[in-house]
N, C-alpha and C positions, 0 to 999 in steps of 0.2 A: 609625782607632784602631790603635795598635801594641801589641805584647805588653806593653810597659812600662805601658800604660794599662789593661790588664785588671785587674778587681778581684782583690785578693789573697785567697787562700783561707785562712781562719783556722778550721780545723776544730774544732768544739766538740762532742765526742761527748756532752756532758751535755744538749744540746738534742735531744729525741726527735723523730723524724719525725712528720708528720701521721698519725694513725691511719688504718688501711686503710678502715674504714667511713666515717669522716669525709671522706676523699678522694673516695670514690664518691658520697657524698651531695652534696658540693660540685659535682662534675661534673654530677650530675643537676640540681641547682638552677640552675646556669648555663645548661644547655641548655634547661631548662623555661622560664626567664624570658626567654631571648634566642633562642628558636627561629627567629623570623623572620629574624634577622640571619644565622645560619649557613645557613639555607635559601637566602637571597638571595645570599650569597657563592658558593654552589655552582651557581647557575643558568648563568652563562656557561661555566664549565669543563665542565659536564654537556653542554650543547649542542655545544660544540667536540669533546668526546670522541665523542659519537654520530656527528657528521659524519665525523670521522677514521676511526672504525671502519667506518662505512658505505662510505667510499671504499676502504678497505683490503680489506674482504671482497668488494666488487664486483669489484675487480681480480683477486683470487684466484679468484672464481667464473668470471670470464671466461676465465681461463687454464686452469681445470680442466674447462671444458665439453666439450672434445673427449674427455677421458678418461671423463666421465660418460655419454657416448653410445655408448661401446664395448660390445661384448657382455659380458654378465655372466660372472662366474667368479672364482675365487680369485686368479688371476694378474692379471686386469684390476683387481680391487679393490686389490691391493698396488701395482700400477703407479700407480693414482690417488693412493694415499697417499704414494708416493715423489715424485710430481709436486707434490703439495700442499706437502711439505716443501721442495722446491726453490723453489717460488714464495713460501713463507712468509717465508724469510729476507730477500730483497730488499724485500718488502712491509713487514716490521717495521722494517728499517733506514730506509726512506723515511719511516715514520710516527713513528719514535722521537723525532726532534728536535722537531716541533710538539707531540707529547704531553708531552715533558719541559717545554716552555715553558708549556703550559696548566696542568700539574700544579704547577709551581713558582709560577705566579701564584696558584693557589688556596691553596697552603700559606702563602704570604706573607700573603694577606688573612685566612685563617682564624686564623693564629697572632697576627696583629696584633689582631684582635678578641678572641681568647681572652685574650691578655695584658692588654689594657686592662680587660676586664670582670672578670677575676680580681683586678686591682689596684684595683677599685672605681670605674672610670671608664666613662662611657658610650661606646658605639661604634656605628657605622652601616655599612651596606653601601657607601655612596659613599666614606666615609673609608677603609675597608679596601681598596677597589679603588685609590684614589689612592696609598696607601702601598705596596700590592703592585706597582703599575706603576713607582713610583719605585725600588723595590728589585729589579726583575726580574733585572738582571745578577747581583747577589750571590745571589739565590735560585736561579737556574739553576745557577750554579757550585757552590753548596752541595749541591743535589739530586744533581748528577752526581757530586760528591765522595763523598757518602754512599752512593750506589748502587754505584759501582765499588769503593769501599773495602769495602763489606759483601758485595756479591753479584757482584763481578767474576769470581770463580772459577766461580760458577754460570753466568754469561753465557758464559764461555769454553767450558765443557762443552756448553752448549746450541748454541753456534755450531758447534763441531766436530761434534757429533752431527747437527745439521740439515744442515751442509755435506756431510758424508759421505753422508748419505741422499740429498741432492739430486744428488750426483755419481753415485751408483749409479743414481738415477732417469734421469739423462742417458744412461746406458749402455743403458737400454731396458727392463729387466725384472728381476724378482726372480731369474730363472734365472741372471743374471750375478753375483749376490751371492755372495762367497766364504763357505765354511762358518765361517771364523773370525769373520765379522761377527756371527753369532748367538751365538757364545761370549762375546764381550766385552760384550754388552748388559747382563747382570747387573752386571758391573764398572762400567759407565758409570752405572747407577742408584745403586750404592753410593757412587761418587764424588760424584754429584749430591746425595745426601742429606747426606753429610759436609760438602760445600761450603755447603749451605743452612743447616745447623746452625751452622757457623762464621759465616755471614752474619748470622744472627739475633743471635748474641752481640755481634758488632761493631755491629749496628744499635741494640741496646740501649745500648751505650756512647755512640753518637752521637745518641740520641733527643732530647736537650735542645738540640741545635745550632740548630734553627729558632727556638724561642722566644728563645734568647739572641741570635741574629742580628737578630730584629725588635725586641727591647727595648733591647739595648745598643749597636746600631749597629756591629756587628763585621763584619769581612770573613769570607769563607767559611772560610779557614784558622783564623782566630781563634775562630770559632764552634765549629769541630771541637775545638780544644784546650779551649775553655770547657766543652763538653759532657763531655769526658773528665774534667775536674775535678769537675763537679757530679754525675756519676753514680757516683762512687766510693762503694761500700757500699750503693747503692740499685738496682742493676740487677735484683736478684731482686724487689724491690717493684714496679718498673715492669713487669716481665714478668707478675707476677700481676695487676696492674691491667689490662693489655692483654688477658690471658687471660679475665678476668671480663667485660670489656666485649665482647670478641668472642663469648663464649658467650651473653651476653644478646642481642646482635644476631642471631646465627644462630638462637637460640630464637624470637625474634620473627618472623624470616623464615619459619621452618618453620611456625609457628602460622598465619600469614597465608596461606602457600602451601597448607597443608592446608585452610584455610577456603575458599579459592578453588576448590579441587578439589571440596569438598563442595557448594558452591553450584552449580557446573557440573553435578555429578551429579544434584542435586535438580531443576535445570531440565530436564535431559535426560529424567529419569524422568517429570516432569510432562507434557512434550510427548509421550512415548511412551504414557502413560496416556490422554491426550486424543486420541491418534492424529493429532497435528498435525505436519505436515511443512512446515517453512518453505521458502519459495522461494529461488532463487539469490541475488537482491539482498539479502534479509534476512540470509542467511548471511554475505554480504560485510560488511554493516553491523555485524552482531554481532561478526565477527572484528576489524574496525577498532576498535570500541569496546573490546573485550577487550584488544587490543594497546595502545591508548592508556592504559587503566587500569593495565595491567601496567608500562608505561614510567613512568607517574607514581609508582606504588608503588616501582619500582626506584630512581628518582631520590630519593624521600623517604628510603628506607632507606639508600642509599649516602651521601647528604648528612648524615644523622643519625649514621651510623657514623663517617665521617671527622671530622665536627664534634666528636664525643665524644672521638676520639683527640687532636685538637688541644687541646681543653680539658684533657684529662688531662695531657698533656705540659706545658701552661702551669701547671697547678696544682702539679705535681711540681717544675717549674722554680723557681717562687716559694718553695715549701717548702724546697728545697735551698739556695736563696740565704739564706733565713731561718736555716737551720742552719749554713751553712758560710762565708758571706760576712761582711764587715764589716756593721754595721747597715744595713738597707734604708731607702730613703726613707720618710717618714712616711705617704705615701699608700697603701702596701701594707696591706691589712686583716689583722686577726688571723683565726684559724680560725673563730671564731664570728661574725664581722662580717656584717651584712646586705648582700646584693648590691644593686647599683643597679637601678632599674626598667628593664624591657626597652626597648631602643632600636629604633625602627621603621625598617625598611630603606627606602631611597629607591627 
């Protein structure tokens, strides 16, 4: 699709945006009625990410082991931190390509499902995976484009900081660090904060690129330009929606986290009262079960949060098209339309 084929923007300020509360309610209803679809789409990416992080941290630990066995002391601790920074950069660079591919695959599948469901059409995990695989090239290019356009400056600051720290670590110790290095650390943090704020603003402008890519069959560059068009005058609304969803997600996480701590404390108190001392094998079994429960909870929470973000962007994308585009196809529902029944994942 070329620029000439992009839908013409005919801004009509008389059409109001979908009310804030109605948008949140619609996102909630879609997630509630299609929870299995979004959880199913997140399974392969979650497994791939766990494996990638496991390999990366195993390599880092293997290289840090000599520093961990040294005699304790402030200089030894700082040497270990500098060595970790030196090892972290190549480890991240090796893992970033497969991580980008996995995340792009997930985003393509999640946005395909969110677009179809918000348009009133059924969707399934198998269909979403097929579409995501077919659009892998465009999805990876778009994800790289968005990341470097929004957070390229942040990445440069991180690479310079970690690279300098690693170079100082190669010299052997904190004693070789020049005094000026400590003076520029606050400046580096200020630059990092400024670059991150700029990245958030740019990311809001590009937030509708993925739903446009998946629904309109655009290239990565066309999707970026399309998102610039559709987010005009709505970046504040998108930011508030994301802020509310993030606050809800973190509130749920903290409530469940505190509940887990309370349950553990009650169990420990009961065992102490009964003067019960579990043997070594039972401690290992309990630790494995607790770890498995925590991983399942973390997967469910992460899949639900990313699914809610995908649905939010799709809902806003369709609402912006309703307000700014030529009339949408008849299959797009109105605000009060009923959602289709939940599609079962394969």
